[in-house]
C-alpha positions as CSV (number, residue, x, y, z in Angstrom):
1,M,0.0,-0.3,0.0
2,P,1.3,3.7,-0.6
3,S,3.3,5.2,2.2
4,L,5.5,8.5,2.9
5,G,8.1,9.0,5.2
6,D,6.4,6.5,8.3
7,H,2.9,6.8,7.5
8,V,0.3,3.8,5.2
9,F,-1.8,5.9,3.7
10,V,-5.5,4.2,3.7
11,P,-6.2,3.7,0.3
12,V,-9.5,6.0,-0.4
13,T,-12.1,5.8,-2.9
14,A,-13.4,9.0,-2.5
15,I,-10.7,11.2,-3.6
16,S,-8.4,11.2,-6.4
17,E,-5.0,9.8,-5.0
18,P,-1.5,10.9,-6.1
19,F,0.2,7.7,-6.1
20,I,1.9,5.6,-8.8
21,T,1.2,2.0,-8.2
22,T,-0.5,-0.9,-10.1
23,F,-3.5,-2.4,-8.5
24,V,-7.5,-3.7,-8.8
25,Q,-10.0,-2.6,-7.2
26,N,-14.0,-3.7,-6.9
27,S,-16.9,-1.9,-5.2
28,V,-20.8,-2.2,-4.1
29,S,-22.5,0.7,-3.1
30,L,-25.9,1.1,-1.6
31,G,-27.8,4.4,-0.9
32,S,-30.9,6.5,-0.4
33,I,-31.9,9.8,-1.5
34,D,-34.2,11.8,0.3
35,A,-35.6,14.9,-1.8
36,T,-39.0,16.6,-2.6
37,V,-40.6,17.6,-6.0
38,P,-43.0,19.5,-7.2
39,V,-46.3,18.8,-9.0
40,S,-47.6,21.3,-11.4
41,L,-50.7,21.6,-13.9
42,L,-49.9,21.9,-18.0
43,D,-49.8,25.4,-17.0
44,S,-47.1,25.3,-14.9
45,T,-49.6,26.0,-12.0
46,L,-47.6,24.6,-8.5
47,V,-49.9,21.8,-7.2
48,A,-48.1,20.1,-4.4
49,E,-44.5,19.0,-3.4
50,I,-44.3,15.7,-2.7
51,P,-41.5,13.5,-1.1
52,A,-40.1,11.4,-3.6
53,D,-37.5,9.3,-1.6
54,Q,-35.0,7.0,-4.1
55,L,-33.0,3.8,-3.8
56,V,-29.2,3.9,-5.6
57,A,-27.3,0.9,-6.3
58,I,-23.8,1.1,-7.7
59,L,-21.4,-1.5,-9.1
60,G,-18.1,0.0,-10.2
61,A,-14.6,-1.1,-11.0
62,R,-11.3,0.3,-11.6
63,Y,-7.8,-0.7,-12.6
64,Q,-4.4,1.5,-12.8
65,H,-1.1,0.5,-13.9
66,A,2.5,1.9,-13.3
67,V,3.8,2.2,-16.5
68,N,6.8,3.5,-14.8
69,E,8.0,4.8,-11.6
70,W,6.5,8.4,-12.6
71,L,3.9,7.7,-14.8
72,A,0.3,5.1,-15.0
73,A,-2.8,4.6,-16.9
74,G,-5.9,4.1,-15.2
75,L,-9.6,2.7,-16.4
76,S,-12.7,2.9,-14.8
77,L,-16.6,1.6,-15.1
78,G,-19.5,2.3,-12.9
79,V,-23.2,0.8,-13.7
80,V,-25.6,3.1,-11.5
81,G,-28.9,1.8,-10.8
82,R,-31.9,4.8,-9.4
83,V,-35.5,4.1,-8.6
84,G,-38.3,5.1,-6.6
85,T,-39.3,4.0,-2.8
86,S,-42.7,4.1,-3.9
87,T,-45.5,4.4,-6.6
88,T,-45.9,7.9,-6.3
89,T,-41.8,8.3,-6.4
90,V,-41.8,6.4,-9.7
91,L,-44.3,8.4,-11.8
92,V,-42.5,11.2,-10.7
93,E,-38.8,11.3,-11.0
94,G,-38.8,7.6,-13.2
95,L,-36.9,5.1,-13.5
96,T,-32.7,5.7,-14.4
97,G,-30.4,3.5,-15.5
98,D,-26.4,4.8,-16.0
99,L,-23.3,3.5,-17.5
100,R,-20.1,5.7,-16.7
101,Y,-16.3,5.1,-17.7
102,N,-13.5,7.0,-17.5
103,L,-9.8,6.7,-19.1
104,G,-6.8,8.9,-17.8
105,W,-3.5,9.0,-17.3
106,L,-1.6,10.3,-13.5
107,V,2.1,12.0,-13.5
108,R,4.0,12.3,-10.8
109,L,5.6,15.9,-10.4
110,Y,7.4,15.9,-7.2
111,Q,8.0,14.0,-4.3
112,S,10.6,14.0,-1.4
113,N,10.4,11.7,1.8
114,T,7.3,12.9,3.3
115,L,5.5,15.2,0.5
116,I,3.9,14.0,-3.5
117,L,2.5,16.0,-5.8
118,S,1.4,14.5,-9.2
119,G,-0.9,15.7,-12.0
120,S,-3.7,14.0,-14.0
121,V,-5.7,14.1,-17.3
122,K,-9.1,12.4,-18.0
123,L,-11.3,12.0,-20.6
124,G,-14.8,9.9,-19.7
125,N,-18.4,9.5,-20.7
126,H,-21.8,9.1,-19.4
127,S,-24.8,7.6,-20.6
128,A,-28.0,6.9,-19.2
129,T,-31.5,5.5,-20.3
130,I,-34.5,7.5,-18.1
131,I,-37.9,6.2,-18.0
132,N,-40.2,9.9,-16.9
133,V,-43.4,8.9,-16.8
134,Q,-44.4,12.7,-15.6
135,E,-43.0,14.5,-18.2
136,W,-44.5,12.3,-20.8
137,A,-47.8,12.5,-19.4
138,E,-47.4,16.7,-19.2
139,S,-46.7,16.7,-22.8
140,I,-49.5,15.1,-23.5
141,G,-52.1,17.5,-25.9
142,S,-49.4,20.3,-25.4
143,E,-47.1,21.3,-28.5
144,E,-44.0,19.5,-26.9
145,D,-43.9,16.1,-27.4
146,A,-42.1,14.1,-24.7
147,S,-40.7,10.7,-25.2
148,L,-41.3,8.1,-22.5
149,V,-37.9,6.5,-22.5
150,N,-34.9,8.9,-23.1
151,N,-31.2,7.6,-23.7
152,R,-28.7,10.7,-22.9
153,Q,-24.9,11.3,-23.0
154,S,-22.2,13.2,-21.9
155,L,-19.1,13.0,-23.3
156,R,-16.0,14.7,-20.2
157,G,-12.4,15.9,-20.0
158,A,-10.7,16.6,-16.8
159,A,-7.1,17.3,-15.8
160,G,-5.9,18.3,-12.2
161,L,-3.7,17.9,-9.6
162,Q,-3.3,15.9,-6.5
163,A,-1.1,15.8,-3.2
164,G,0.1,14.0,-0.3
165,W,1.7,14.4,3.1
166,G,3.3,12.2,5.3
167,I,2.5,14.1,8.4
168,S,3.7,11.4,10.8
169,R,3.7,7.4,11.5
170,R,-0.1,7.8,12.7
171,F,-1.4,10.8,10.1
172,G,-1.2,11.4,6.7
173,L,-3.1,14.2,4.4
174,L,-4.1,13.7,1.1
175,G,-5.7,16.6,-1.6
176,S,-6.9,17.0,-4.9
177,V,-8.1,20.2,-7.3
178,I,-9.7,18.5,-10.8
179,M,-11.4,21.1,-13.7
180,S,-13.8,19.2,-16.1
181,Y,-15.4,20.6,-19.4
182,A,-18.1,18.3,-19.7
183,E,-21.2,18.2,-22.8
184,S,-24.6,19.1,-21.7
185,F,-26.4,16.1,-20.1
186,D,-30.2,16.8,-21.2
187,G,-29.5,19.1,-24.4
188,Q,-31.3,21.9,-22.7
189,R,-28.0,23.3,-20.9
190,A,-24.6,25.1,-22.0
191,N,-21.9,22.8,-22.1
192,A,-19.9,24.4,-18.6
193,W,-16.9,23.8,-16.7
194,D,-16.9,22.4,-13.3
195,S,-14.3,22.1,-10.4
196,D,-13.8,19.5,-7.8
197,V,-11.8,20.0,-4.2
198,R,-11.5,17.8,-1.5
199,L,-9.1,16.7,1.4
200,S,-8.8,13.4,3.1
201,F,-7.3,12.8,6.6
202,S,-6.0,9.3,7.3
203,Y,-5.3,7.8,10.4
204,D,-3.3,4.7,11.1
205,L,-5.0,3.4,14.0
206,E,-2.4,0.2,14.3
207,R,-0.2,2.8,16.0
208,D,-2.3,3.1,19.1
209,V,-4.3,-0.1,19.9
210,S,-2.3,-2.9,17.3
211,V,-5.7,-3.7,15.6
212,P,-4.7,-3.5,11.6
213,L,-7.0,-0.7,10.8
214,G,-7.1,2.4,9.0
215,L,-9.4,5.0,9.1
216,A,-9.9,7.9,6.6
217,L,-12.5,11.0,6.5
218,T,-13.3,12.7,3.3
219,G,-14.9,16.3,2.8
220,G,-15.3,18.6,-0.3
221,R,-17.0,19.8,-2.9
222,S,-18.1,19.2,-6.3
223,G,-19.7,21.7,-8.2
224,N,-22.5,22.9,-10.8
225,N,-22.5,19.5,-13.1
226,V,-23.7,19.6,-16.1
227,D,-26.0,16.2,-15.6
228,T,-27.5,17.7,-12.5
229,D,-29.8,20.7,-11.7
230,S,-28.2,21.5,-8.3
231,E,-27.6,25.5,-7.9
232,T,-25.1,24.7,-5.2
233,G,-22.6,21.5,-5.9
234,V,-22.7,18.9,-4.2
235,W,-21.0,18.5,-0.6
236,F,-19.8,15.7,1.4
237,W,-18.4,14.1,3.6
238,T,-17.2,10.2,3.6
239,L,-16.2,8.7,7.0
240,R,-14.1,4.9,5.4
241,V,-12.5,2.4,7.9
242,A,-10.7,-0.4,5.8
243,T,-8.6,-3.5,6.5
244,Q,-4.2,-3.0,6.7
245,S,-3.2,-6.2,7.9
246,R,-1.7,-7.3,4.6
247,S,1.0,-4.8,2.3
248,N,-1.1,-5.6,-0.4
249,F,-4.8,-5.8,-0.1
250,T,-7.8,-4.5,1.7
251,I,-10.9,-4.5,2.1
252,G,-13.1,-1.0,3.1
253,L,-16.1,0.3,4.3
254,D,-17.2,3.9,3.3
255,L,-20.7,6.0,5.3
256,Q,-21.0,8.7,2.4
257,N,-23.7,11.6,3.3
258,A,-24.3,14.3,0.4
259,Y,-26.1,17.7,0.3
260,A,-27.1,19.4,-2.7
261,R,-29.9,22.3,-3.6
262,S,-31.9,21.7,-7.0
263,S,-32.5,24.6,-8.8
264,T,-35.8,23.0,-10.0
265,S,-37.4,22.5,-7.3
266,R,-36.1,24.9,-4.6
267,S,-35.5,21.7,-2.4
268,D,-32.9,20.2,-0.6
269,Q,-31.5,16.6,-1.4
270,H,-29.8,14.5,0.9
271,M,-28.1,11.4,-0.1
272,M,-26.6,8.7,2.2
273,Q,-24.8,5.6,1.1
274,F,-22.3,2.8,2.3
275,T,-19.8,1.5,-0.1
276,F,-18.1,-2.1,0.3
277,D,-14.6,-2.3,-1.9
278,M,-11.8,-4.6,-1.9
279,R,-8.1,-3.3,-3.8
280,Y,-5.3,-5.5,-4.3
281,F,-2.1,-4.0,-4.8
282,Y,0.3,-5.9,-7.4
């Protein structure tokens, strides 16, 4: 597992790491979204706001290969399913299936005994199939002809910096700043720039309690994505517990909380998610 100085870092899925390593990782996530959506008449008169809670399931896989000591190539794949928790929610919010993949390069720019700085570039695609009953029903009798099933895609390019600091044997710090440019996901918004800033604090618990575990607390903000309707960006924090009994294998459990405010419904959206993942280093 990656280390700087005397600190062995907890492998973190919630942040882009700066380390040039070879590994394979798979993950399973389950979560829920608590939100409200407006229900309106054909003349856009607001009738009511109803709960629109949803369940989310995510399958992920990632492979990174260290080409040499300063360059690594990576590929990631994610499959996302989202469905309402009630008949009303399904009618209003619909059903969504997503496929996301990214191809990228990581270049080490500087490294000392306790510090590392890397740069990255990525190219990704996000495609989704959306079944929206409410949008289709509202189009009946109007000039707009909405389809019941919609297929959407968005191509995204990103570049950023990732850094790590081995503070001591117990503690370490990771940080990342990423800028991206993406196509409009629904064709109604303009293509846009996006920003993503994250910090992760790593704690090697084995140094104090003789248990091969590591803790990591990650927080940050992802800006206004063109494939969402958030007006504040997405604020989040993630708590991770991971085994560190072997130098080349780790199992982790994440608890993530995220918050955003919808520009469409002007309502708060809160998400809680659990992620289980395994990573093997070569």
